[in-house]
KEKOLGU-873347 format. One record per residue (C-alpha): residue number from 0; x, y, z. Coordinates in nm, 3 decimals, decimal comma. Example, Ala and Ser with C-alpha at 12.3 -4.5 7.8 and 13.67 -1.06 7.14 Angstrom:
% residues 2
   pos      east     north        up
     0     1,230    -0,450     0,780
     1     1,367    -0,106     0,714
***
This chain:
% residues 360
   pos      east     north        up
     0     2,941    -7,367    -7,675
     1     2,717    -7,233    -7,369
     2     2,786    -7,293    -6,988
     3     2,632    -7,649    -7,048
     4     2,865    -7,788    -7,288
     5     2,557    -7,768    -7,538
     6     2,610    -7,585    -7,856
     7     2,449    -7,305    -7,925
     8     2,211    -7,251    -8,256
     9     2,370    -6,937    -8,447
    10     2,110    -6,724    -8,640
    11     2,225    -6,515    -8,965
    12     2,184    -6,230    -8,784
    13     2,408    -6,290    -8,569
    14     2,693    -6,234    -8,790
    15     2,796    -5,928    -8,923
    16     2,732    -5,845    -9,227
    17     3,116    -5,760    -9,312
    18     3,235    -6,069    -9,170
    19     2,936    -6,274    -9,372
    20     3,046    -6,098    -9,695
    21     3,465    -6,230    -9,657
    22     3,378    -6,564    -9,563
    23     3,155    -6,577    -9,902
    24     3,437    -6,411   -10,102
    25     3,671    -6,706    -9,913
    26     3,515    -6,972   -10,042
    27     3,443    -6,813   -10,392
    28     3,802    -6,709   -10,412
    29     3,906    -7,089   -10,353
    30     3,723    -7,228   -10,610
    31     3,756    -6,948   -10,858
    32     4,121    -6,985   -10,847
    33     4,068    -7,342   -10,914
    34     3,871    -7,341   -11,228
    35     4,073    -7,471   -11,541
    36     4,023    -7,187   -11,800
    37     3,961    -7,408   -12,070
    38     3,729    -7,579   -11,901
    39     3,475    -7,247   -12,011
    40     3,569    -7,240   -12,356
    41     3,164    -7,276   -12,515
    42     3,313    -7,659   -12,742
    43     3,382    -7,812   -12,385
    44     3,103    -7,678   -12,186
    45     2,854    -7,713   -12,472
    46     2,920    -8,098   -12,448
    47     2,858    -8,104   -12,040
    48     2,555    -8,260   -12,077
    49     2,619    -8,565   -12,289
    50     2,649    -8,900   -12,194
    51     2,941    -9,008   -12,047
    52     3,051    -8,632   -11,979
    53     2,882    -8,634   -11,667
    54     3,224    -8,543   -11,505
    55     3,350    -8,283   -11,756
    56     3,480    -7,971   -11,627
    57     3,430    -8,027   -11,249
    58     3,608    -7,693   -11,163
    59     3,371    -7,499   -11,370
    60     3,059    -7,726   -11,225
    61     3,197    -7,655   -10,878
    62     3,214    -7,235   -10,897
    63     2,831    -7,298   -11,033
    64     2,710    -7,543   -10,727
    65     2,852    -7,236   -10,492
    66     2,667    -7,007   -10,653
    67     2,345    -7,178   -10,684
    68     2,411    -7,227   -10,286
    69     2,431    -6,904   -10,164
    70     2,111    -6,789   -10,376
    71     1,905    -7,104   -10,227
    72     2,068    -7,048    -9,825
    73     1,931    -6,656    -9,942
    74     1,560    -6,804   -10,017
    75     1,564    -7,024    -9,689
    76     1,689    -6,788    -9,442
    77     1,405    -6,517    -9,565
    78     1,110    -6,767    -9,623
    79     1,172    -7,105    -9,360
    80     1,050    -6,937    -9,036
    81     0,638    -6,909    -9,104
    82     0,648    -6,767    -8,738
    83     0,850    -6,487    -8,824
    84     0,631    -6,129    -8,842
    85     0,656    -5,891    -9,183
    86     0,894    -5,660    -8,929
    87     1,179    -5,931    -8,898
    88     1,150    -6,088    -9,262
    89     1,189    -5,750    -9,352
    90     1,532    -5,696    -9,096
    91     1,698    -6,029    -9,310
    92     1,621    -5,902    -9,614
    93     1,779    -5,586    -9,554
    94     2,044    -5,802    -9,374
    95     2,112    -5,998    -9,697
    96     2,101    -5,614    -9,887
    97     2,390    -5,483    -9,620
    98     2,562    -5,844    -9,669
    99     2,543    -5,731   -10,124
   100     2,656    -5,443   -10,051
   101     3,012    -5,593    -9,836
   102     3,076    -5,813   -10,137
   103     3,050    -5,500   -10,372
   104     3,257    -5,388   -10,194
   105     3,563    -5,660   -10,187
   106     3,488    -5,695   -10,553
   107     3,285    -6,007   -10,492
   108     3,039    -5,994   -10,802
   109     3,005    -6,393   -10,785
   110     2,802    -6,377   -10,448
   111     2,705    -6,052   -10,501
   112     2,523    -6,161   -10,816
   113     2,397    -6,496   -10,581
   114     2,204    -6,241   -10,341
   115     2,052    -6,031   -10,560
   116     1,925    -6,320   -10,791
   117     1,765    -6,492   -10,476
   118     1,640    -6,118   -10,364
   119     1,489    -6,084   -10,723
   120     1,330    -6,437   -10,753
   121     0,943    -6,474   -10,739
   122     0,870    -6,631   -10,396
   123     1,099    -6,309   -10,250
   124     1,033    -6,034   -10,494
   125     0,616    -6,110   -10,438
   126     0,659    -6,076   -10,064
   127     0,458    -5,708   -10,085
   128     0,398    -5,698    -9,662
   129     0,777    -5,740    -9,604
   130     0,888    -5,506    -9,844
   131     0,644    -5,205    -9,688
   132     0,908    -5,292    -9,393
   133     1,256    -5,274    -9,552
   134     1,406    -4,918    -9,521
   135     1,440    -4,683    -9,799
   136     1,759    -4,616    -9,788
   137     1,763    -5,025    -9,816
   138     1,554    -5,033   -10,104
   139     1,759    -4,751   -10,321
   140     2,095    -4,953   -10,220
   141     1,955    -5,258   -10,346
   142     1,812    -5,054   -10,639
   143     2,170    -4,917   -10,745
   144     2,371    -5,282   -10,666
   145     2,113    -5,441   -10,937
   146     2,230    -5,175   -11,170
   147     2,558    -5,372   -11,182
   148     2,415    -5,689   -11,351
   149     2,125    -5,465   -11,536
   150     2,150    -5,670   -11,920
   151     2,137    -5,326   -12,117
   152     2,388    -5,322   -12,403
   153     2,522    -5,695   -12,337
   154     2,576    -5,631   -11,913
   155     2,801    -5,370   -12,035
   156     2,770    -5,179   -11,701
   157     2,942    -5,491   -11,552
   158     3,174    -5,508   -11,815
   159     3,300    -5,152   -11,742
   160     3,352    -5,250   -11,355
   161     3,573    -5,518   -11,418
   162     3,739    -5,295   -11,717
   163     3,838    -5,058   -11,384
   164     3,857    -5,272   -11,107
   165     3,947    -5,633   -11,222
   166     4,320    -5,628   -11,100
   167     4,335    -5,230   -10,919
   168     4,418    -5,260   -10,537
   169     4,016    -5,164   -10,434
   170     3,635    -5,092   -10,530
   171     3,556    -4,756   -10,668
   172     3,262    -4,662   -10,528
   173     2,967    -4,436   -10,556
   174     2,605    -4,438   -10,362
   175     2,336    -4,196   -10,344
   176     2,281    -4,310   -10,004
   177     2,432    -4,047    -9,789
   178     2,498    -4,270    -9,482
   179     2,604    -4,565    -9,717
   180     2,857    -4,339    -9,910
   181     3,040    -4,283    -9,517
   182     3,047    -4,640    -9,414
   183     3,185    -4,722    -9,809
   184     3,438    -4,420    -9,783
   185     3,527    -4,533    -9,365
   186     3,589    -4,864    -9,492
   187     3,776    -4,837    -9,815
   188     4,020    -4,549    -9,578
   189     4,060    -4,835    -9,312
   190     4,165    -5,121    -9,638
   191     4,379    -4,839    -9,715
   192     4,585    -4,758    -9,409
   193     4,637    -5,114    -9,298
   194     4,770    -5,214    -9,693
   195     4,510    -5,446    -9,748
   196     4,432    -5,513   -10,144
   197     4,139    -5,642   -10,271
   198     4,100    -5,963   -10,522
   199     3,863    -5,974   -10,819
   200     3,577    -6,248   -10,779
   201     3,405    -6,266   -11,085
   202     3,069    -6,387   -11,212
   203     3,181    -6,644   -11,446
   204     2,812    -6,695   -11,604
   205     2,944    -6,368   -11,807
   206     3,235    -6,598   -11,937
   207     3,064    -6,896   -12,004
   208     2,781    -6,683   -12,201
   209     3,078    -6,551   -12,414
   210     3,219    -6,856   -12,466
   211     2,902    -7,013   -12,619
   212     2,798    -6,737   -12,822
   213     3,169    -6,720   -12,995
   214     3,171    -7,146   -13,070
   215     2,751    -7,116   -13,172
   216     2,804    -6,824   -13,356
   217     3,169    -6,859   -13,512
   218     3,271    -7,148   -13,763
   219     3,637    -7,363   -13,617
   220     3,704    -7,306   -14,021
   221     3,666    -7,113   -14,277
   222     3,762    -7,230   -14,599
   223     3,905    -7,526   -14,482
   224     4,176    -7,292   -14,250
   225     4,190    -7,272   -13,879
   226     3,952    -6,947   -13,836
   227     4,233    -6,801   -13,637
   228     3,956    -6,483   -13,568
   229     3,735    -6,718   -13,318
   230     4,080    -6,874   -13,130
   231     4,182    -6,505   -13,110
   232     3,859    -6,397   -12,940
   233     3,854    -6,665   -12,743
   234     4,201    -6,591   -12,573
   235     4,132    -6,283   -12,482
   236     3,847    -6,404   -12,302
   237     4,047    -6,676   -12,144
   238     4,360    -6,450   -12,080
   239     4,079    -6,199   -11,878
   240     4,030    -6,520   -11,605
   241     4,342    -6,564   -11,571
   242     4,416    -6,256   -11,477
   243     4,170    -6,256   -11,211
   244     4,247    -6,546   -11,092
   245     4,574    -6,385   -11,007
   246     4,443    -6,128   -10,875
   247     4,271    -6,361   -10,631
   248     4,591    -6,418   -10,465
   249     4,607    -6,098   -10,261
   250     4,318    -6,153   -10,085
   251     4,348    -6,195    -9,734
   252     4,079    -6,381    -9,574
   253     4,121    -6,692    -9,323
   254     3,795    -6,963    -9,346
   255     3,567    -6,859    -8,959
   256     3,482    -7,191    -8,905
   257     3,138    -7,088    -8,709
   258     3,024    -6,885    -8,961
   259     3,113    -7,219    -9,303
   260     2,935    -7,413    -9,007
   261     2,675    -7,262    -9,010
   262     2,645    -7,221    -9,398
   263     2,727    -7,562    -9,454
   264     2,423    -7,669    -9,241
   265     2,176    -7,509    -9,391
   266     1,830    -7,676    -9,507
   267     1,773    -7,508    -9,816
   268     1,395    -7,533    -9,971
   269     1,343    -7,663   -10,300
   270     1,169    -7,417   -10,588
   271     0,831    -7,590   -10,511
   272     0,855    -7,519   -10,165
   273     0,997    -7,178   -10,167
   274     0,730    -7,036   -10,388
   275     0,473    -7,288   -10,198
   276     0,579    -7,103    -9,852
   277     0,618    -6,733    -9,985
   278     0,245    -6,786   -10,088
   279     0,214    -6,973    -9,731
   280     0,339    -6,605    -9,599
   281     0,176    -6,378    -9,777
   282    -0,139    -6,495    -9,977
   283    -0,195    -6,416   -10,360
   284    -0,479    -6,233   -10,260
   285    -0,307    -5,965   -10,032
   286    -0,365    -5,596   -10,144
   287    -0,144    -5,459    -9,901
   288     0,165    -5,187    -9,998
   289     0,353    -5,323   -10,313
   290     0,705    -5,483   -10,373
   291     0,969    -5,213   -10,474
   292     0,922    -5,127   -10,784
   293     1,102    -5,371   -11,056
   294     1,367    -5,095   -11,235
   295     1,406    -5,097   -11,624
   296     1,763    -5,192   -11,566
   297     1,682    -5,503   -11,323
   298     1,960    -5,840   -11,331
   299     1,814    -6,076   -11,596
   300     1,713    -6,439   -11,420
   301     1,982    -6,699   -11,462
   302     1,733    -6,957   -11,530
   303     1,366    -7,009   -11,396
   304     1,227    -7,365   -11,284
   305     0,831    -7,398   -11,452
   306     0,767    -7,442   -11,076
   307     0,874    -7,136   -10,827
   308     1,126    -6,954   -11,094
   309     1,378    -6,956   -10,860
   310     1,734    -6,873   -11,006
   311     1,941    -7,090   -11,073
   312     2,280    -7,101   -11,315
   313     2,141    -7,442   -11,459
   314     2,440    -7,676   -11,559
   315     2,167    -7,932   -11,745
   316     2,055    -7,747   -12,041
   317     2,085    -7,971   -12,362
   318     2,158    -7,715   -12,657
   319     2,437    -7,657   -12,734
   320     2,351    -7,298   -12,793
   321     2,168    -7,234   -12,431
   322     2,288    -6,958   -12,267
   323     2,389    -6,910   -11,880
   324     2,146    -6,608   -11,862
   325     1,761    -6,707   -12,011
   326     1,491    -6,472   -12,109
   327     1,264    -6,529   -11,848
   328     1,221    -6,250   -11,627
   329     0,995    -6,246   -11,367
   330     0,881    -5,858   -11,362
   331     0,503    -5,857   -11,507
   332     0,587    -5,718   -11,874
   333     0,717    -5,897   -12,136
   334     1,046    -5,925   -12,154
   335     1,189    -5,715   -12,470
   336     1,291    -5,975   -12,802
   337     1,665    -6,060   -12,780
   338     1,917    -5,855   -13,021
   339     2,097    -6,103   -13,241
   340     2,366    -6,267   -13,181
   341     2,587    -6,058   -13,445
   342     2,451    -5,736   -13,255
   343     2,525    -5,940   -12,885
   344     2,863    -5,994   -12,986
   345     2,957    -5,683   -13,141
   346     2,861    -5,513   -12,827
   347     3,023    -5,834   -12,651
   348     3,382    -5,701   -12,812
   349     3,307    -5,331   -12,776
   350     3,559    -5,366   -12,461
   351     3,752    -5,713   -12,602
   352     4,084    -5,570   -12,336
   353     3,867    -5,528   -12,013
   354     4,146    -5,612   -11,813
   355     4,499    -5,536   -11,946
   356     4,729    -5,383   -11,643
   357     4,726    -5,298   -11,290
   358     4,549    -4,992   -11,193
   359     4,782    -4,806   -10,882
***
């Protein structure tokens, strides 16, 4: 509050990056703990769009809504003010990269992916003059974080991280950015000294995709008998979800009303508005320095609107075999053909015992 009694309008840059990550983690963890694992089953989730099923799997829908809200928040904070200079807009991008790194430290893979997806969407990624002002270290950090959700080998990197860190007390981090590495080690050491343990908030879309693929590829019955192999694999995925939900209880984060009020009061741009504003900020004929060079491991988009291709974790696929992570990509080159369902399933269960015990 200001001295005259009026409320001071908060600015995104006024919030410390670690506090933003903590509040995103607080919201994500509370929603993830409420997810009903059985609602993630492909046989249940794939029916969500049928008439009369509008209220099916509400806890899963809530996590998806939160994911999309974080993505919209990132896009809107970068694009909304048309009066910003490229350097000022670049500062906001750097801030979100810092927040993404803090989410990584807190093992919040949900908001981490939401932030990265927003940054890699066309309305943001095409801002060449803006990205030209982003520091080299921030760009490198952005690329390192994007490696986590590489679509190579069925997102094997993110699965390996869950295997190593799912129920561990702290994140196991490394960075080629010297200053970033020093900051990470300092924060982790501080957490250890204070006895603060971190839970894990996974990207739920991975589990939804796995279970949908299982339901699509494997029949419920074989020769008139229950397909126990399918049930076993589904149980393994659900067990991972339940174990991570339990790990979320180790977070010791309380709500910060000033940030939550700011976050919930944001006016988000629609798909068309995001792209139109982006083109208004930097017209398509701009020949200024290019955006960061796309890496082969760029995270695959969750879903892309035909209007402006903003990433959205969609809830309205009409087909049972619809995946949470479609193939459309915003990179200039065409995406490679998808691996067959059989090959993807074989990769999917390379580590079926992903999370089985706590790491000391």
